C-alpha positions in Angstrom: 0.2 0.3 -0.1 1.5 3.1 -0.7 1.8 5.6 1.8 0.0 9.0 -0.1 -2.9 7.8 -2.4 -4.6 9.5 -4.8 -4.2 13.1 -5.9 -1.7 15.3 -3.7 -3.7 18.3 -2.2 -1.2 21.0 -2.0 -3.7 23.3 0.2 -4.2 21.0 2.8 -0.5 20.6 3.2 0.1 23.6 3.0 -2.8 24.4 6.1 -1.5 21.6 7.8 2.0 22.8 7.8 0.8 26.2 8.8 -1.3 24.8 11.8 1.4 22.8 12.9 3.7 25.8 13.0 1.5 27.8 14.9 0.8 24.6 17.7 4.6 24.3 18.1 5.4 28.0 18.9 2.7 27.9 21.0 3.7 25.0 23.2 7.2 26.4 23.2 5.9 30.1 23.8 3.8 28.8 26.9 6.6 27.0 27.8 8.9 30.0 27.9 6.0 31.9 30.2 5.6 29.4 32.9 9.7 28.8 32.8 9.9 32.5 33.8 7.3 33.1 36.4 8.2 30.2 38.4 11.4 31.3 38.5 13.1 28.0 36.5 14.7 30.0 33.7 16.6 32.1 36.2 18.3 28.4 37.4 19.0 26.8 34.7 22.6 26.0 33.3 21.8 27.2 29.7 23.5 25.5 26.8 23.2 26.4 23.1 20.4 23.9 23.3 18.7 23.9 26.2 17.4 26.1 29.1 14.9 28.1 27.1 14.9 30.9 24.7 16.1 33.3 27.0 13.9 36.0 25.6 12.3 36.9 28.9 15.3 37.1 31.2 17.0 39.2 28.6 13.7 41.6 28.9 13.5 41.1 24.8 9.7 40.6 25.4 7.6 40.9 28.2 5.7 38.2 30.2 2.2 39.4 29.1 3.4 39.5 25.3 4.6 36.1 25.5 1.6 34.7 27.2 -0.5 36.5 24.3 1.9 35.0 21.5 1.5 31.4 23.1 -2.7 31.6 23.6 -3.1 33.7 19.9 -1.0 31.1 17.8 -2.9 28.1 19.4 -6.1 29.9 18.6 -5.0 30.8 14.9 -4.5 27.1 14.6 -8.3 26.4 15.9 -9.9 27.6 12.5 -7.5 25.3 10.6 -8.4 22.4 12.5 -12.2 22.8 12.4 -11.6 23.1 8.3 -10.1 20.0 8.3 -12.6 18.4 10.3 -15.2 19.0 8.1 -13.4 18.4 5.2 -11.7 15.3 6.4 -14.1 13.8 9.0 -14.4 14.0 12.7 -12.0 10.7 12.9 -9.1 13.7 13.3 -10.6 14.9 16.5 -9.0 12.4 18.8 -5.9 13.6 18.0 -6.4 17.3 17.9 -7.6 16.7 21.5 -4.6 14.8 22.6 -2.6 17.6 20.8 -4.9 20.4 22.7 -4.0 18.7 26.1 -0.2 18.6 25.4 -0.1 22.2 24.8 -2.2 23.4 27.5 -0.7 21.2 30.1 2.2 20.1 29.2 4.6 22.6 31.5 1.7 23.1 34.2 0.9 19.1 34.4 2.5 16.4 32.4 6.1 17.8 33.6 4.6 16.9 37.5 3.7 13.3 36.6 6.7 11.7 36.7 7.0 8.1 34.5 8.5 9.3 31.8 5.0 11.2 30.5 6.8 14.5 29.9 9.1 13.2 27.4 6.5 10.7 26.0 4.3 14.0 25.6 7.0 15.7 23.5 7.0 12.8 21.1 3.9 12.4 20.5 2.4 15.9 20.6 5.4 16.9 18.7 6.3 14.2 16.7 3.8 11.2 16.2 0.7 12.6 16.2 1.9 15.5 13.8 3.3 12.7 11.1 0.2 10.5 11.5 -2.3 13.7 11.4 -0.8 15.1 8.3 -1.1 11.7 6.9 -4.6 11.2 7.3 -5.3 14.8 6.3 -3.2 14.3 3.0 -5.1 10.5 2.7 -8.4 11.2 4.5 -7.7 7.7 6.0 -5.9 6.0 8.8 -3.3 3.1 8.2 -1.5 0.7 10.2 2.1 1.7 8.0 1.5 5.4 8.5 1.4 4.5 12.2 4.3 2.2 11.9 6.5 4.9 10.2 5.6 7.6 12.4 6.9 6.4 15.6 10.3 6.8 14.7 9.9 10.6 14.6 8.2 9.9 18.0 11.3 8.5 19.6 13.9 10.9 18.3 11.9 13.8 19.7 11.5 12.8 22.9 15.1 12.2 23.0 15.8 15.7 22.1 13.8 17.0 25.3 15.5 13.9 27.7 18.9 14.9 27.0 18.2 18.6 26.9 16.5 18.0 30.2 20.0 17.0 31.8 21.4 20.5 32.4 17.8 21.5 33.5 17.3 19.0 36.1 18.3 20.6 39.4 16.3 24.2 38.3 13.3 21.5 37.3 13.4 19.8 40.8 13.1 22.8 42.4 9.8 23.3 40.8 8.3 20.0 41.6 8.9 18.7 38.0 9.6 15.1 37.6 11.4 14.4 34.3 13.5 11.3 33.6 17.0 12.9 34.9 15.3 13.9 38.2 13.8 10.4 38.6 16.5 8.4 37.3 19.4 10.3 37.9 21.8 11.1 34.8 23.0 7.5 34.3 19.5 6.3 34.1 18.3 8.6 31.8 21.4 8.4 29.8 20.4 4.6 29.4 16.8 5.4 28.6 18.5 7.4 26.1 20.4 5.2 24.5 17.9 2.4 24.2 15.6 5.3 22.4 18.1 6.2 20.1 18.8 2.3 19.4 15.2 1.8 18.8 14.8 4.2 16.2 17.1 2.6 14.2 16.4 -0.9 14.7 12.4 0.1 14.3 13.8 1.6 10.7 15.3 -1.8 9.8 12.5 -4.1 11.2 10.4 -1.9 8.9 12.1 -2.6 5.7 11.8 -6.1 7.2 8.4 -6.8 7.1 7.2 -4.2 4.6 6.3 -1.6 6.7 8.2 1.0 5.4 10.4 1.2 1.7 13.7 -0.3 1.6 14.8 3.5 0.9 14.4 4.6 4.3 17.3 2.3 5.3 19.3 5.6 4.1 18.5 6.8 7.4 20.8 4.7 9.2 23.5 6.8 8.0 23.1 8.8 10.8 24.1 6.3 13.1 27.6 7.5 13.8 26.2 10.8 15.2 23.7 8.9 17.2 26.8 6.8 18.7 28.8 9.9 19.4 25.2 11.2 21.4 25.1 8.1 23.0 28.6 8.1 24.2 28.1 11.7 25.3 24.9 11.2 27.6 26.8 8.2 29.5 30.2 9.8 30.0 29.8 13.2 30.7 30.9 14.6 33.8 30.2 18.3 33.9 27.3 19.9 31.3 30.0 21.9 29.3 31.3 18.2 28.4 27.6 17.3 27.3 27.2 20.0 24.5 28.9 18.1 21.8 27.0 15.1 22.5 23.5 17.4 22.5 25.2 18.5 19.0 25.3 15.4 17.5 21.7 14.7 19.2 20.0 17.7 17.5 21.5 16.6 14.1 20.6 13.0 14.7 17.1 13.8 15.1 17.4 16.5 12.4 19.4 14.6 9.4 17.3 11.0 10.5 14.0 12.4 9.6 15.4 14.4 7.0 16.6 11.1 4.9 13.2 9.4 6.1 11.0 11.7 4.6 13.5 12.4 1.3 13.7 8.9 0.8 9.6 8.6 0.7 9.0 11.7 -1.3 11.8 10.3 -3.7 9.7 7.3 -4.4 6.8 8.7 -4.4 7.7 11.3 -7.3 9.3 8.3 -9.2 5.5 6.8 -8.5 6.8 3.8 -6.7 5.0 1.8 -4.1 6.4 2.9 -0.8 6.0 -0.7 0.7 8.1 -3.1 -2.1 
């Protein structure tokens, strides 16, 4: 079964990208607002890859303006969601509701639940659900292959957050957050990080073996050296400055792996090939 069926709808694609961009901006901005109001922003060990945007501590924006941006971008995305419910069906509603919950309650509640909920919410809300939702919007239906293909992005984005939580663990702990580095310690969290990283590559390999992902997606394995570098850094760092190269490798692993997966699928679709042969 092909990943995309029927004619490609450019309007749906553009609206989906705009809507997802607005939602991503909303959750990040609301998180910045909460971190500043609770004082976390003033306690974090800021690195080039973690510790927030720094806009509020630097007085580049006022808290009220940041809150307005966060809520405003969420509200701007609502009409797009309503439009897709009308033209594509209410089977999208559960995904939209879960996404809205993640945006509105991620910082205030989900980061305090523990049991990996913060990392799971990031992986689902910023990766798996958007990928799956975009597929349903473009195709008008759900398929198991699409769900399977959306999972690696979830692992990668959960890991993006997880490693960036390491330098913030003390600041997060002071505000009663229960992220994995706080619950398991840095070594335990690094083991979880490493496992998810390895699982990402194994997921792609097994997907190809069982014809759930196209063989060309194996090109994503080219990022394995970056993944290994990030794993090694997460397991062996002694101070947070030593973690920065691993964070950089982690960011590149996340971005390049997903870029290669998408490029492989887009190339096959352009060539008119079946994606699962």
